[in-house]
N, C-alpha and C positions, 0 to 999 in steps of 0.2 A: 186394335187392342179393346177396346168396348165390345166388339164384333169377337175379337181371341177370346177376351174375362170372359163371356155368354159365353163360350162354350163350351171354357173349361169347368164352368161350375155347373155344367150336362155333366162333363167328362169326370169330378171329380167329388168327395164329400163339399160340401157349401161351404167349412168349414175350414178344406186345406189350401184353399184357396183365400188370396191376402191381399186386401187392394189399398187396406186402412191407409191410412199420410203414415198415420204417427205408428201403427206395425208395421211399414214397410224398409223405415230407417233403420229396425236391427238386424235389419241385413244390407247395410247402406253399406260395410266394409269388410274386409279380414283382416288379419291379427295387424297388418300394416295399420294404420290407421290416416293414414296421411293423403294418403283418395280415395274418395267419397265417392257413392253417387246413387241414386235414391232409385229403386228396379221399379220398374213401369207396373210388374205384377208376380208373385211370391205367390208357389206351387209345394207343397207339401204329399206328396206320394205315398205309395206303403205299396210297390209294389214294380216290377221290370214294367208289368205289362201299362200300369197308368201311363211312368213315365216317355215308353215308346207313343200310345197315346200325345201323352203330350206336345214329342216332339213332331210326330206326325202334325200334329193341329201349328205348329210352331212352320212346316215347310209347307206347308195347304195356303195359310199366311206373308211368308216370307221375312217372320218374324226373330230375332235373333234366340237364344237360351245359352243361359249358362249355367251349369251344376256347380252345389255350395256341399261342401258339408259339415265340419264343427263351424268354420269359418278362423283358424286356424293358422290358414298360412300366410307367408310373411313376404309374399314377391304382388299382393294385388292382382294372385290368378283368377278369385273370384270375384274381382270387386266385375258386380252387380251392371245392367246396362241399362237408360232408361228410361226405352222405346223396344226394351225386352222380358223373356223372362226366368227370375232369376228360377229353379233348381234344387227346393231341399231337400236333399238328402237321410237328414236327421234321422224321418221314422224309422227309417229302414235301418234296428236295429240287433236282426237277430242272430244268432250262431246256430243256422242253421246244420250243418255237419261236426264233427270232429271222428278223423279216422287217426286214431294215432299205431297202427300196422305199418301204418302207409307214411306216419306223421304231416298229416295232412289236419285240414278245413276249411270249412268252406260258412262264409260269412256275408252278409249283409253290408252294404258296403257303410252304415249308419254305424259304425260297430265300433267302440272308441277302439288303439290297441292294445291301450291296457289290457284290456276284457280277456284278450285273449288267451292272453300273461295266466288273466286267473281264472279262466276256464280248465285250463291244465296242468300244472302246475303239480297240485295233489296224487297230479300221475309222471312228472316227474319230466316237463317240459315246460319251455316257454313259444313263445313268438321274440326272434331275433333283435328285427328294428326297432331303435327304441328313440323315437322325439324329444324334448325334452319337453315338449304337452301332452305326451305320449297317453295320461290322461284323459284328455279327454278327446284328442284329433284325432280324425274317422282315420277308417282307412280305404274307402274312397278317397279322401283329397291325397292320404299319403302313397297312395296307386299315380291316383292325376301330377304329382310331385315329389314322383321315388323317391320320397321323404329315407334317411340314413340314419340319424342320432348319434351316441358317442359312444356305440359301440362296430361305424358300423367300418372301423380301421380294419377289425381282425372278419366278422361277419359278414360286411354287405352292408346293400341300403337297400329298398323293396324288392324291385328290379329281383336280385338274388332271389328272393323271399317268394315271387308269387307264381305261381304252377298255372293257373287259367283265370280269364274272365269271365263272363260273361256282359257283354256291352251291349245298351240300347246304339248303333249308330248315328250321325245326322240325318240320317233321309226315315230315322224313327223304328229299324228292323232289330231283330233282341239275334245277336250271331256269342259265338262263345269263342272265343281267342283260347289256345291250348297250348304252354312248350311242349308238345308234342305232336305238332298236326305241323307234315308236313312242311317244305318249303316257307315263302319268307317266312320269318319270324316279327306277325304283326303284333303278339303280346306285345315285347322287348319296346313297340316302336308307340305300342299306346300307353305302355309306362312310364311314366316322368311326359308324356302330355300336352298335361296342361290340361285338361278336357276342350284342347281341340280338335280331337281325334273321337270324342262320343260320350256317354255316359256309361259309366262303371255300373250293375246294378249286386253282381256277386263275385263275392273271389274265394277261390280257393289259394289256405297260404301254408303255407311248409312250416312245422313245426319242431325246436332244435329241441333235443334230450341238453334236457340242465349240466352244466359239466361237473365236474367231481367237484374241483378245487375250486376257489376261488380265492383272493389277496387281492387287497385293494391297497396301496399306498396314497399317502397325500404328503407332497415338501414342500417346501415351500423355503422360497430367495426375496434375496434382496432388492433384486432388477428380478425382466421381465426377459432379459438378455438372457441371465444365470440361467434361468429359467429353457431357452430357447435353446439351449446349448446340450442340457441336459436329454433332454425329445432329440436331436440329432446323434447323442454316442448311444442311444438309448437301440434308436430305428441301425443303427452302425452297431453294435453288436450281435443282429442278428432276434433279439429278439421280437414280436410280434404281441403286442400288449392286446389284450380285447379291446381298453380303453387307451386315448391319451390326454390330457384334458386338462387344459389350464387360463385363469384366468389374473388379469394384474386387477392393477393397488382400487380403480374404481369402478369392476365389477366385483369385488371383493365385497369394497361397503356397501354397495347396491345392497347386497347378501345377504350383508348382516342385519344392516338397518331390518327386512322384511322378513326372513330368516331365525335369524339367531344360526347360524349356523357355526360362531365360533373358532372359524377358522385362525391360522397366527398372526395376533399381534403383531404389525408392523412392518409384514409378507408383504411386499412390490409385485408379488409374485405368490400362486398356487398353480403345480401341480398336480395331475391325479392322474394316477398309471391302474388302472387293473390285471390283472391278471389273470386268465378265465382253462380252464382243460384237465387233462392226469394230473395228477397230485404229482408226479415226481420228473412231470414239465413243471410244476408249475411251482415247485419249489427248488427249483436247479434258476429257475429264472427271476427271481424270487430272491438267492442271493446274490449274483450279476446285481440285479437293480440300483442294488442295494451300495452298490461300491458306485454305481455313477452315480447314484445320488447320492454321494457320499460331501458333496460341496452345500445342500442344503440345510439351513439353522434353525430349520426340527422337521423330522421326520414321525408324521404317526401312520400307524399299519393296522387296518382290521379286513380278519377269517370271517367274521358272524356276519350274518345278515342284517338285523340292528344297524351295526358299527359301519360299516360301507354304508349302509343307507345314509346313517350319519354327516358321513363323508361328503354324502353324492347330493346333501341339499339341498346346497347351495350354489353349485355346478347345476342343480332342475332345474333351480329359479331366476337364474341372474335375468334373461331378458324379461320376467313380469316383475323384478327385484329392480329393475332401473326406476321405475314408475315410481319406486318412494324416493328418488335422487334425483327425478327428471320428468318435468310434468305433460315434456313429448318426446318422440327414440324417434331413430330409423333406423332399423335394425338388416347391415348385411350381409352378404353373402359369397363373398370373395374366395377365391384359393391362389396359393400360392405354392411351389414347389419349398420345400420343409427345409430347403437350406438360404432360402429368399425370407425366414423370417424374419433373420434380425433386422435385413434392411428397411424392410416393411413396415415393421410394427416403429422404425424408428419412425421414414416418411407419414405416417401417422402420421403421432409428435408431432410435428414440422406442421402435418395440415389443422391441426388441432390446433395447435399454439397463432396461426399465419390470421386464419378466420375466426380466432376468440369461439370455436366451439368445440366442449367437451366430446373426448371418442372410453367410452367402455371396450374395453377388446376384452372375447370371450370365443375362444376357438375350440375345434379340434384339430390340435394340434402334431396327431398324429399324421397325417393327411393331407397337413396346411389349411384345408377350411377352416375360412376365420370370418370371425360372427364379430365384426363391430359398431357397439352402437352409437351410430348418433347421436349427443343430447343436446336441447333443445327447449326455450322455453315458446310456443307458440300463437302465445299473447305479445308479443314480441313483434314492432313490424320487421317483416325483413330478416330475424331470425330461421325461418323457415326457407325460405331460400339458400340463405348460407350451409346451413344442415344437409343438403337437398345437394349444394356446389360438393361439400369433404367431401358427403357422399359417392357421390359418380369418380368423384375425386381419385379416392380410394380401389373401387375397380379399373381403372386407369391406370392404379399402380400394377392392381393384382397382373395386367394384360401383360403391360412392361413386364416380368417379368416370366414372364414364361407361364403364368396360370391363369384361372377362366374367371367367367363373373361371376357363378353363381356355383355353387357345389349340390347343395344338399335342396333350398328354397323357390327354387326355377328361378323363371323370367320374370314372369308376369306382363303388369303395366312397368311397372319399377324400376325393368334393366330394361323392355325392349331398346331402347336409345343407345348400350353402346352394345348392340349384336354388332354392329357395320364394322366396330370395331375386333372384333372381333373374325368377322367370316366374311368373305370378300359378296360384291352382290350375287354373283352368281353359285353362290353357297349359300347363301338366305334361299333365293329361289329352286333350287331341288327341293331343299328344307320345305318349302312350299306345294311344288309338285307330290311330296307325300300328303302331305294334308291333303291336295286337291283330291286326293285318290280315294280318300277318307269321304271329304265335305269339299262335292265341288262348288257350293251354294256361300259357302263363308260363313252361317248360321250356328259352328257352336263355338261357342264362344271368342265371339270375332276380337281382333285390337288385341290379343295376348301375345307376345312372347314376340313377332316381327318386327320392328316397323316402321316402317314402308312396305301391307301385303301389296302382293303383285300382280295374283295367277288367277284368285278364285274369285276374279271382278268388285272385290271391297277397295270399297278408299280409302285414302287416297291411295295415289303411288296406281292406276293402272302397267301395266306394261308393255312399252309400246311394241312392239315384233316379237318376231315364235324364239322361244328360249331354244338355247341354244341341244338340251338333249332332246326337247320336240323336234327340232331342224334336221338333228342326227340321228329317227328315226327309235331312238334310243331310253325313249318316255313318251308318251299322246298327253295332252295336254284338255279336261275337259272344258 
């Protein structure tokens, strides 16, 4: 590390290489603070060429590297290596080009999600993916995790809005992955790969025209089960809202404490439904939506942007707001079929009571993407372990009901151990073959996603024998 650090200082400006132990601790975790590691060295490059130079030095010395944007991830995907280099892209925050005729923008990876919308809003466009942390989360991180947001139900995830990426490969080359390239969909493989296939240095995103009409409805219910029934009825009616979000009583309590969102008093759950599109379509869907939500004890409707922002205020602040009612928490990200929501939520409540751990439920109800917040006091002996047990049990529930361990937060280090519950050993090895095609030395964000790395020479768990796909001649092992 000493010789590598010296070489990094020759490559980068002196203030772009951080080795001070106190400053290094700034980067010891991402938004999931339960997992921490102090990086060996942090670099703050300002160009793709500088990142490529750093990666080449890591290759020469066999030192692992991890890319990090704003550090808002919630799965430990940007957890650094104590024996490695952390490449922080936060200085690369220029919007390089806006091409409205072709509805595209080219940005550096440190540009925040919301900054793109702010740059084109006056021209009648916006960037559709909208994670709750969109004011601070970076596009590079969105690409790594294939982030979604409240409006992904109708408008899709990051992968649906990225047209091309300039990428520094794990061996230090600068290449461009374009959606229009013939052959394998390498861009699709890269988006959501959680930094294991390289580092994005430039991203071309798709811009969406602002809809003609937007209507937001808040419906308050006595119980979360009633809210769940309304969600199923909305989708069954053939309505595809831009968003359907739900918060339970505990998450509402947190939001009230943090931002005073003034949601209806006594609500066991609030449902936020947003319709967008042509005015005639929104008007028709709104009339049907009011019929479906007639069982709510209070309804609020907003067409004005300020009024809609007021309704969204509590939901957008929910994750951070939980810090007002709990010293520590783990955010999970499981997915279940919409029809299983009532059973799964009831089971989560049972786990909460069994372990003496509170769980606040916030979720993208329209596509069954749960975000249970498992609350605990990290000063209490054993509380963290109990919270982690509840967190894991929630993911087990999701799998048993035909769902997934992640919808948009990624696997990272937090959920890697659950991968064998969803995939067979051969499935995981096949995924590793893709990874090894990009990164045969296993230096790019190692230890993430896969529970027991097998094909890239990482330890532990090197596979003994030939992989079935290699043996059959269908794949090549590097």
